[in-house]
C-alpha positions in Angstrom: 65.9 -51.4 50.6 68.6 -49.3 52.0 68.9 -46.0 50.3 72.0 -43.9 50.0 72.3 -40.2 50.1 75.2 -38.1 49.1 76.8 -35.4 51.4 79.4 -33.0 50.1 82.2 -31.8 52.4 84.6 -29.2 51.2 87.7 -30.2 52.9 89.7 -27.1 52.4 90.5 -25.6 55.8 91.6 -22.2 54.5 89.5 -19.1 55.5 86.7 -18.2 53.1 87.7 -16.1 50.2 86.1 -12.6 49.9 83.8 -12.3 47.1 82.8 -9.3 45.2 79.8 -8.0 43.0 79.6 -5.2 40.6 76.4 -3.1 40.5 74.7 -2.2 37.2 71.6 -2.4 35.4 70.9 -1.7 31.5 67.1 -2.8 31.8 67.6 -5.4 29.2 68.0 -8.3 31.5 71.7 -7.9 32.0 72.1 -6.1 35.0 72.0 -7.3 38.7 70.0 -4.7 40.4 66.7 -6.4 41.4 65.2 -4.2 44.2 64.0 -1.1 42.2 61.2 0.5 44.1 59.4 3.8 43.8 57.7 6.2 46.1 54.8 8.3 44.8 55.6 7.3 41.3 54.7 4.8 38.5 57.8 2.6 37.9 58.3 0.4 34.8 61.7 -1.2 34.5 61.4 -2.6 30.9 59.8 0.2 29.2 60.5 0.7 25.4 62.9 3.4 24.8 60.8 6.2 23.4 63.8 8.3 22.5 66.0 5.8 20.6 68.4 8.3 19.3 71.7 10.2 20.1 73.8 8.6 22.7 71.3 6.0 23.9 69.9 3.6 21.2 69.1 0.8 23.8 65.9 -1.1 23.4 64.4 -0.7 27.0 64.7 1.7 29.8 63.3 2.5 33.2 60.2 4.7 32.9 59.7 7.1 35.9 56.6 9.1 36.4 56.0 10.7 39.5 52.4 11.4 40.8 53.2 14.9 42.3 54.1 13.4 45.9 56.4 15.9 47.8 59.2 13.1 48.1 58.7 11.1 45.0 61.8 9.2 44.0 63.0 5.9 42.6 65.6 3.8 44.5 67.3 0.5 44.8 69.1 -1.4 47.7 72.3 -3.5 47.4 72.9 -6.6 49.4 76.1 -5.3 51.1 77.3 -1.8 51.8 79.3 0.3 49.3 83.2 0.4 50.1 84.4 3.6 48.3 87.9 2.6 48.6 87.2 0.4 45.5 85.3 3.0 43.6 83.3 6.1 44.2 81.5 7.1 41.0 77.9 6.5 40.0 76.9 6.9 36.4 73.4 7.2 34.9 71.8 8.1 31.5 68.7 10.2 31.7 66.1 11.8 29.5 63.6 14.1 30.7 61.1 15.5 27.9 60.0 19.0 28.5 56.5 18.0 27.7 56.4 15.7 30.7 57.1 18.5 33.3 54.8 20.9 35.4 55.9 23.7 37.6 59.1 25.7 37.6 61.4 23.7 39.6 65.1 23.6 38.6 65.9 20.9 36.2 68.1 18.4 38.3 68.8 15.1 39.4 69.7 14.3 43.0 71.6 11.1 43.8 71.2 10.2 47.6 73.0 7.6 49.5 71.4 6.1 52.5 71.3 3.2 55.1 68.2 1.4 54.1 68.3 -0.7 57.3 67.4 2.3 59.3 63.7 3.0 60.2 64.3 6.6 58.8 67.0 6.1 56.3 67.2 9.7 55.1 68.5 10.7 58.5 72.1 10.0 57.6 71.8 10.5 53.9 74.5 12.1 51.6 73.3 13.8 48.4 75.0 15.1 45.1 72.8 17.3 42.8 73.7 17.6 39.2 71.7 19.8 36.6 70.1 18.2 33.5 69.3 19.4 30.0 65.7 18.6 28.8 64.9 16.6 25.6 68.1 14.7 25.2 69.8 11.7 26.5 72.7 12.6 28.7 75.1 10.9 31.0 75.5 12.1 34.5 78.4 11.0 36.9 78.2 11.3 40.7 81.7 11.2 42.4 81.6 11.0 46.0 85.4 12.0 46.2 85.4 15.1 44.0 81.9 16.4 43.5 80.3 18.7 45.9 78.1 16.7 48.3 75.7 17.7 51.3 75.0 15.7 54.4 71.6 16.1 55.8 73.3 15.7 59.3 76.2 18.1 59.4 77.7 15.9 62.0 78.2 13.0 59.6 81.5 12.1 58.1 82.6 12.6 54.5 80.7 10.0 52.4 83.9 8.7 50.9 84.8 7.6 54.3 81.6 5.9 55.3 80.7 2.2 54.9 77.0 2.5 55.9 75.5 3.2 52.6 73.5 0.3 51.0 70.7 2.3 49.2 70.8 4.6 46.1 68.1 6.9 45.6 67.3 9.2 42.6 65.1 12.4 42.8 64.2 14.6 40.0 63.7 18.3 40.3 63.9 18.5 44.2 61.5 17.7 46.9 58.8 19.7 48.9 56.9 20.2 45.8 54.0 18.7 44.0 55.2 19.3 40.5 55.2 16.3 38.0 58.1 14.8 36.3 58.2 12.2 33.6 61.6 10.8 33.0 63.7 7.9 31.6 66.8 6.3 33.2 69.2 3.8 31.8 72.6 2.3 32.2 72.9 2.8 35.9 76.3 1.6 37.1 78.8 2.0 39.9 82.5 1.9 39.3 83.4 -0.1 42.4 82.4 -3.3 43.9 80.6 -4.6 46.9 82.3 -6.6 49.6 79.7 -9.4 49.7 81.5 -11.9 51.9 78.5 -11.8 54.2 75.9 -12.2 51.6 76.9 -14.3 48.7 77.1 -18.1 48.7 80.4 -19.3 49.3 82.0 -20.9 46.4 81.4 -24.6 47.4 79.2 -25.8 44.5 81.3 -25.2 41.5 80.9 -28.3 39.5 78.0 -28.8 37.0 76.6 -32.2 37.5 73.2 -32.0 35.8 71.5 -29.5 33.3 69.1 -29.0 30.7 70.0 -26.3 28.2 66.9 -26.9 26.1 69.0 -26.7 22.8 66.8 -29.3 20.9 63.5 -28.0 19.6 60.2 -29.9 20.0 59.3 -32.2 22.7 60.9 -32.1 26.1 63.9 -34.5 26.7 62.2 -37.5 28.3 65.4 -38.8 29.5 65.6 -35.7 32.0 62.0 -35.0 32.6 58.7 -36.7 33.4 55.1 -35.5 32.8 53.2 -35.6 35.9 49.5 -35.8 34.8 47.6 -38.2 37.2 45.1 -36.4 39.3 46.2 -37.0 42.8 43.0 -36.4 44.6 41.0 -38.6 42.0 39.4 -35.7 40.5 41.7 -32.7 41.1 45.1 -31.3 42.3 45.8 -29.9 45.6 45.4 -26.4 46.7 42.3 -25.9 44.8 44.1 -25.9 41.5 41.7 -25.7 38.4 44.0 -27.2 35.6 44.7 -30.5 34.1 48.4 -31.1 33.7 49.0 -32.7 30.2 52.0 -34.2 28.1 51.0 -32.5 25.0 53.3 -30.1 23.3 50.5 -27.6 23.4 51.4 -27.2 27.2 55.2 -28.1 27.1 57.7 -27.7 24.4 61.2 -26.5 23.4 61.8 -23.6 20.9 64.7 -21.5 20.2 66.8 -22.5 23.1 64.0 -22.2 25.7 61.5 -24.4 27.5 58.0 -23.3 27.5 55.4 -24.4 30.0 52.1 -23.0 28.7 48.9 -22.5 30.8 45.9 -22.3 28.6 42.2 -21.8 28.9 40.5 -24.5 27.1 38.2 -27.3 27.7 40.1 -30.7 28.3 38.9 -33.9 29.6 41.3 -36.4 31.0 40.8 -39.4 33.5 37.0 -39.0 33.1 37.3 -35.3 34.3 36.6 -32.2 32.4 38.4 -29.1 33.4 38.7 -25.7 31.6 42.4 -25.1 31.9 45.5 -27.0 31.0 49.2 -26.8 31.7 52.3 -28.9 32.4 54.2 -30.2 35.5 57.6 -31.6 35.1 59.5 -33.9 37.4 63.2 -34.1 37.1 64.6 -37.8 36.6 67.7 -36.6 38.5 67.5 -36.4 42.4 70.4 -35.3 44.6 71.5 -34.1 48.2 73.0 -30.7 48.6 74.1 -28.2 45.9 73.0 -25.4 43.9 70.1 -25.1 41.7 70.0 -22.3 39.1 67.0 -21.7 36.9 67.0 -18.7 34.4 63.4 -17.9 33.6 60.7 -15.6 32.6 57.3 -15.8 34.2 53.8 -15.9 32.9 51.4 -13.0 33.7 47.8 -12.8 34.8 45.8 -13.1 37.9 45.4 -16.7 38.9 48.6 -17.9 37.3 50.9 -19.6 39.6 54.3 -20.6 38.3 56.9 -22.5 40.5 60.4 -23.7 40.5 60.6 -26.0 43.5 61.7 -29.5 44.8 60.2 -32.2 46.8 61.7 -35.3 48.7 62.3 -38.3 46.4 60.7 -40.3 49.1 57.2 -38.6 48.7 54.3 -40.9 48.2 52.3 -38.6 46.1 50.2 -40.5 43.3 51.5 -40.0 40.0 55.0 -38.5 40.9 57.9 -39.9 39.0 59.7 -41.4 42.0 56.7 -42.7 44.1 56.6 -46.2 42.7 59.9 -47.2 43.8 60.8 -44.8 46.7 57.5 -43.5 47.9 57.3 -44.0 51.8 56.9 -40.5 53.1 53.9 -38.2 53.0 54.1 -34.5 52.4 55.4 -32.3 54.2 57.6 -34.9 56.1 59.5 -35.4 52.6 60.4 -31.8 52.7 59.6 -29.1 50.2 61.9 -26.3 48.9 60.3 -23.5 46.9 63.1 -22.0 44.8 60.5 -19.4 43.3 56.8 -18.9 43.3 54.9 -16.1 41.7 51.3 -15.2 42.0 49.9 -13.4 39.1 47.7 -11.2 41.5 51.0 -9.7 42.8 52.8 -9.3 39.5 56.1 -7.6 40.7 56.8 -9.9 43.7 58.5 -13.3 43.9 58.9 -15.6 46.9 60.6 -18.7 48.2 59.4 -21.0 51.0 60.1 -24.2 53.0 57.6 -26.5 54.1 58.4 -29.1 56.8 56.4 -30.9 59.5 57.5 -28.2 62.1 55.2 -25.6 60.3 52.3 -28.3 59.5 53.2 -27.8 56.0 52.0 -24.1 56.1 53.8 -21.3 54.5 55.5 -20.0 57.5 59.2 -20.2 56.6 59.1 -17.8 53.6 60.8 -14.6 52.1 59.9 -12.5 49.3 61.4 -9.7 47.2 59.8 -7.1 44.8 61.1 -7.7 41.3 59.6 -5.5 38.6 59.5 -6.8 35.1 59.4 -10.8 36.2 57.3 -11.4 33.0 59.3 -9.3 30.6 62.9 -10.2 31.8 64.9 -13.3 32.3 66.1 -13.5 35.9 68.0 -16.4 37.6 66.4 -17.9 40.5 68.7 -20.1 42.7 68.9 -22.2 45.8 72.1 -23.1 47.6 71.3 -26.1 49.8 73.9 -26.6 52.5 73.8 -29.3 55.2 72.6 -26.7 57.6 70.9 -23.9 55.6 69.2 -23.0 52.5 70.0 -19.7 50.7 67.4 -18.3 48.3 68.8 -15.7 45.8 67.6 -14.0 42.4 70.4 -12.7 40.3 73.0 -13.5 42.9 71.2 -11.5 45.6 70.2 -13.4 48.7 66.8 -12.5 49.9 65.9 -15.4 52.2 67.7 -18.0 54.3 66.3 -20.9 56.4 68.4 -21.8 59.1 66.4 -23.6 62.0 67.4 -23.1 65.5 66.7 -26.8 66.1 67.8 -29.6 63.6 65.6 -32.6 63.5 63.2 -34.3 61.0 60.4 -31.9 61.9 62.6 -28.8 61.0 65.0 -30.4 58.7 64.1 -33.2 56.6 66.4 -32.1 54.0 69.1 -35.1 54.5 67.8 -37.0 51.5 67.5 -36.6 47.9 65.2 -34.2 46.4 64.1 -33.8 42.8 63.1 -30.7 40.8 59.5 -29.7 39.7 58.6 -27.0 37.2 55.0 -26.1 36.6 52.4 -23.4 36.0 49.2 -23.9 38.1 45.9 -22.2 37.7 44.3 -20.8 40.9 40.6 -20.1 41.6 41.1 -16.4 41.2 41.8 -16.7 37.5 40.1 -13.9 35.5 37.6 -14.8 32.7 39.8 -12.7 30.3 42.6 -15.3 30.7 43.6 -17.0 27.4 47.2 -18.3 27.8 50.6 -17.6 29.2 53.8 -19.2 29.6 56.9 -19.7 31.9 60.0 -19.6 29.6 63.1 -21.2 31.0 66.6 -20.9 29.5 68.3 -23.4 31.4 68.1 -25.6 34.6 71.4 -26.4 36.2 72.6 -28.4 39.4 76.1 -27.8 40.8 77.7 -29.7 43.5 81.2 -29.5 45.0 84.2 -30.5 43.1 85.3 -32.0 46.3 84.8 -35.7 46.8 81.0 -36.7 47.1 80.7 -38.4 50.6 78.0 -41.1 51.5 76.1 -41.3 54.7 77.0 -44.3 57.0 75.8 -47.5 55.8 75.0 -50.6 58.0 78.0 -52.4 56.6 80.6 -49.8 57.2 83.3 -50.3 59.7 82.2 -47.3 61.9 78.9 -46.8 63.4 77.7 -43.5 65.3 75.0 -43.3 67.7 72.8 -41.8 68.9 72.8 -39.5 65.8 71.2 -36.8 66.2 72.7 -36.4 69.7 72.8 -33.6 72.4 76.1 -33.7 74.2 77.8 -36.8 73.5 77.9 -39.7 71.1 79.5 -43.0 70.6 81.7 -44.1 67.6 81.7 -47.9 67.4 84.7 -49.6 65.6 84.8 -53.2 64.6 87.5 -55.4 66.3 90.9 -55.7 64.9 91.0 -51.9 64.0 92.8 -49.6 66.6 94.8 -46.5 66.9 93.4 -45.1 63.7 93.4 -41.4 62.9 90.0 -39.6 62.7 88.7 -35.9 62.3 85.5 -34.3 62.9 84.8 -31.2 60.6 82.2 -28.3 60.7 79.7 -28.3 57.9 82.1 -25.5 56.2 85.1 -27.7 56.3 86.6 -26.3 59.6 88.7 -29.0 61.5 86.9 -29.3 65.1 88.7 -32.2 66.5 91.4 -34.8 65.8 91.4 -38.1 67.6 92.4 -41.8 67.5 89.8 -44.4 67.3 90.2 -47.8 69.2 88.2 -51.0 68.3 85.0 -51.1 70.3 83.3 -48.1 71.8 84.7 -44.5 71.6 82.7 -42.0 73.7 82.8 -38.4 72.1 81.8 -35.3 74.1 80.4 -32.3 72.2 79.6 -30.3 75.1 80.0 -26.7 74.3 79.8 -27.2 70.5 77.4 -25.2 68.5 74.3 -27.1 67.4 74.4 -28.1 63.7 75.8 -30.3 61.1 79.5 -32.0 61.5 81.2 -34.7 59.7 83.3 -37.5 61.0 86.0 -38.6 58.6 88.2 -41.7 59.4 90.1 -42.3 56.2 92.5 -45.0 57.7 89.9 -47.5 58.3 88.3 -46.8 54.7 85.1 -45.6 56.2 82.8 -43.1 54.3 82.5 -39.9 56.3 79.7 -39.8 58.4 77.1 -37.0 59.0 76.7 -36.0 62.6 73.8 -33.8 63.9 74.2 -32.1 67.3 70.8 -30.8 68.8 
């Protein structure tokens, strides 16, 4: 049976708009700073506010406790450089208890701006130092136009004129000493914006086409989700997983606007096999080609837990999968797999994304990760933007991994057909004996596609045929007899017009020598042909 897949083409030919992003973190799940990291310190980005008083009554703060290192600090990176023409002031609330100090260093907070892409990022840094008062919340501002600043390199330009800063570093009570500081940080903000044109996803996928907001308590919505419970290997799951997946509300349910997928330690027998752990694995009853997946989630905790938000090709022949009976023609990894988010409990503050294709023999080769403190305490938005020629993986709007192969064929890019969404929490062999249960909590799952017209791939009955496809330097457009002199256009995957031409009946030979490798679209509206996806190798 011929299957149709949907291709989305944005036909706007204007230059892409500049996008912008603010920078802030209130440590209560509302900020967009996701790259907190500490040197020689203990760092907790979701610590209960121990001094809920005065000017700061927020519930959670960042706890910083240095370990006596000479250069102890806490810092974060941003996706694109700061442009101080849009704003030049950083603000932060701090509380330093006198009981948490040793030594006699001056009580102060340094804010340093650095280029985090350098091997030695401090070499070009700029610094502002502000005094602090102990035992009270206070708001400090660092104004890179009006405050006194110091460049480590005297030859560097004034910081307000520079555009190479992308790291913000906080350092209490100076450096080159081994004294200890306990401090609390809250409400970090920057009054400007980042020019993120090179990092943020272009606004192509702007129309919500499918979602589950989990508003109805009780069982999952079976019109949207399928419980995958069949053991595919006869007695076990892949990857040495230890759990049974069940369709019980013990393992998956909706409550107070959230989906809970619960991994539990319990003896459970199903399909004649006894296992000591249970969980749930959901398949979406919706499949699509190209678009944006967004999932707002809080992750389970504990060594041995393995939550995942991911996709598989609708054509996978996996036993027990929802789509297999009607569409299962292709083994894994030829069907393609896109891991929007994976988290291993043994690496608590790290999340990763990956792509599995035949080119990597299914192995985890094409992958990227990010340190993300508090993933089990805070909700984060995990997203995948799936374009015809690349995959952008992000968290809270920050792209941390892009898959964009140099060669496009079915071994590197099987992502030309529909995929469906999977949500699950697996149990790995390194599970600890103390584990009882933990859950992945999901606020929503949303899929967006372009508000432009959805375009279908060429079908055998269409009036235009293209071959070979993929091609190297030339291809043929075959038009049925009786149709001549009709207008056609070839666009890039981002909607840029590459070539306009007139098609005659019969064979039209098209040269693409000199074109970049990638995805293109042929659009011939005058002969009512669906736009056709072209792949240049």
